[in-house]
C-alpha positions as CSV (number, residue, x, y, z in Angstrom):
1,M,-6.1,26.9,-6.2
2,S,-6.5,30.1,-8.1
3,D,-6.3,30.5,-11.9
4,D,-2.7,31.5,-11.7
5,G,-1.7,28.3,-9.8
6,S,-1.2,30.0,-6.4
7,I,-2.6,28.4,-3.3
8,D,-4.0,30.4,-0.4
9,T,-3.3,28.3,2.7
10,S,-4.9,30.7,5.2
11,A,-7.9,28.3,5.9
12,T,-5.7,25.3,6.7
13,C,-2.6,26.8,8.2
14,G,-3.9,29.8,10.1
15,T,-1.6,32.2,8.1
16,T,-1.8,33.6,4.7
17,T,1.0,32.4,2.3
18,T,0.9,32.0,-1.4
19,K,2.9,29.6,-3.4
20,E,2.8,28.7,-7.0
21,I,3.3,25.2,-8.3
22,V,5.5,25.0,-11.3
23,F,5.1,22.5,-14.2
24,S,7.1,22.3,-17.3
25,S,5.9,19.9,-20.0
26,D,9.5,20.0,-21.4
27,A,10.9,18.5,-18.2
28,V,10.7,15.0,-16.8
29,P,7.1,14.7,-15.3
30,P,7.0,14.7,-11.6
31,L,5.8,11.6,-9.6
32,S,2.4,12.0,-8.0
33,V,3.8,12.8,-4.6
34,F,5.6,16.1,-5.4
35,S,5.8,19.1,-7.7
36,Q,8.6,19.8,-10.2
37,A,9.1,23.1,-8.3
38,V,7.3,25.7,-6.2
39,K,7.6,29.5,-6.4
40,S,7.4,31.5,-3.3
41,K,8.5,35.0,-2.2
42,G,10.8,35.6,-5.2
43,H,12.4,32.2,-5.2
44,V,11.9,28.9,-6.9
45,Y,12.5,25.6,-5.1
46,V,13.2,22.8,-7.5
47,S,12.6,19.2,-6.4
48,G,15.4,16.7,-6.7
49,C,16.2,15.5,-10.2
50,I,17.9,12.3,-11.0
51,G,19.5,11.5,-14.3
52,C,16.6,10.0,-16.1
53,D,14.5,10.5,-19.2
54,S,10.8,11.3,-19.4
55,Q,10.0,7.6,-19.1
56,Y,11.9,7.5,-15.8
57,L,14.7,5.4,-17.3
58,I,18.2,6.2,-16.0
59,V,20.3,7.5,-18.8
60,E,23.2,5.5,-20.0
61,G,26.7,6.7,-19.7
62,G,27.4,6.7,-16.0
63,I,27.7,9.7,-13.6
64,Q,28.5,12.2,-16.2
65,A,25.5,11.5,-18.4
66,Q,23.2,11.4,-15.3
67,T,24.7,14.7,-14.1
68,R,24.0,16.3,-17.5
69,A,20.5,14.9,-17.6
70,A,19.6,16.1,-14.1
71,L,21.0,19.6,-14.7
72,E,19.2,19.9,-18.1
73,N,16.0,19.0,-16.4
74,I,16.5,21.5,-13.6
75,S,17.2,24.1,-16.3
76,K,13.9,23.4,-18.0
77,V,12.0,23.6,-14.7
78,L,13.8,26.9,-13.9
79,A,12.9,28.4,-17.3
80,A,9.3,27.5,-16.7
81,S,9.6,29.4,-13.4
82,G,11.0,32.6,-15.0
83,S,14.5,31.8,-13.7
84,G,17.6,30.0,-14.8
85,L,20.7,28.3,-13.5
86,Q,22.5,31.6,-13.5
87,H,20.1,32.6,-10.7
88,A,20.7,29.5,-8.6
89,V,21.7,30.5,-5.1
90,K,21.9,27.0,-3.5
91,V,22.4,23.5,-5.0
92,T,22.4,20.3,-3.1
93,I,23.9,17.2,-4.8
94,Y,23.5,13.6,-3.5
95,L,26.0,11.0,-4.7
96,V,25.9,7.3,-4.2
97,H,29.5,6.8,-5.0
98,M,31.2,9.9,-3.6
99,A,34.9,8.8,-4.0
100,R,34.4,7.5,-7.5
101,D,32.0,10.1,-8.9
102,F,32.8,13.5,-7.3
103,L,35.4,14.6,-9.8
104,P,33.7,13.4,-13.0
105,M,30.4,14.9,-11.7
106,N,32.1,18.3,-11.2
107,E,33.5,18.2,-14.8
108,I,29.9,18.3,-16.1
109,Y,28.6,20.6,-13.3
110,E,31.1,23.2,-14.3
111,Q,29.8,23.3,-17.8
112,F,26.4,24.6,-16.5
113,F,27.8,27.6,-14.5
114,T,30.4,30.3,-14.8
115,R,32.7,31.2,-11.9
116,E,30.7,34.4,-11.6
117,T,27.4,32.5,-11.1
118,F,28.5,29.5,-9.0
119,P,25.8,29.0,-6.3
120,A,26.5,27.9,-2.8
121,R,26.6,24.1,-2.8
122,T,26.5,21.0,-0.6
123,C,27.5,17.6,-1.8
124,V,26.3,14.6,0.3
125,G,27.2,11.0,0.1
126,V,24.1,8.7,0.3
127,S,23.6,4.9,0.4
128,A,21.0,4.8,-2.4
129,L,18.8,7.0,-4.6
130,P,15.5,6.3,-6.5
131,M,15.6,3.9,-9.5
132,G,19.3,3.1,-8.9
133,A,20.4,6.6,-9.9
134,F,24.0,7.7,-9.0
135,I,23.1,11.3,-8.5
136,E,20.2,13.6,-7.4
137,I,20.3,17.4,-7.6
138,D,17.9,20.0,-6.2
139,C,18.2,23.7,-6.1
140,I,16.9,27.1,-5.0
141,A,17.1,30.0,-7.4
142,E,16.0,33.6,-7.4
143,I,13.3,34.7,-9.8
144,P,14.7,37.9,-11.3
145,D,12.6,41.0,-11.1
146,T,11.5,41.7,-14.7
147,K,9.8,45.0,-13.9
148,S,11.2,48.0,-15.7
149,P,12.7,50.7,-13.5
């Protein structure tokens, strides 16, 4: 790994690609088996976030509180990447209780985006999520070009 966090995979993969691991001390720390996010080729890929605090305890308040916590965490990781929710191009949401939680989840989700910045989205019903969470959200966002014209 270089000083800037990028990884040259040419020796192990046979091709040269670089990716940069993203870490935000403001966000929920990642477990040992994944990164909070990875930057590659102008995009940032944020790992799935559940509605928990920095001690990995599910926040109280049901689906709306968990949705808010997950999106706030994603926002922090995106900020550390030089991006933000307004640059999200794809969001995937996993819900344990689709019929019960879809509408109340959307009430909170809409607070984090404007109609002009809604990303593409998929919402999938699942049988279970880590730590008993009701929701997990991941996303892909663009990293805006900050170079002056």
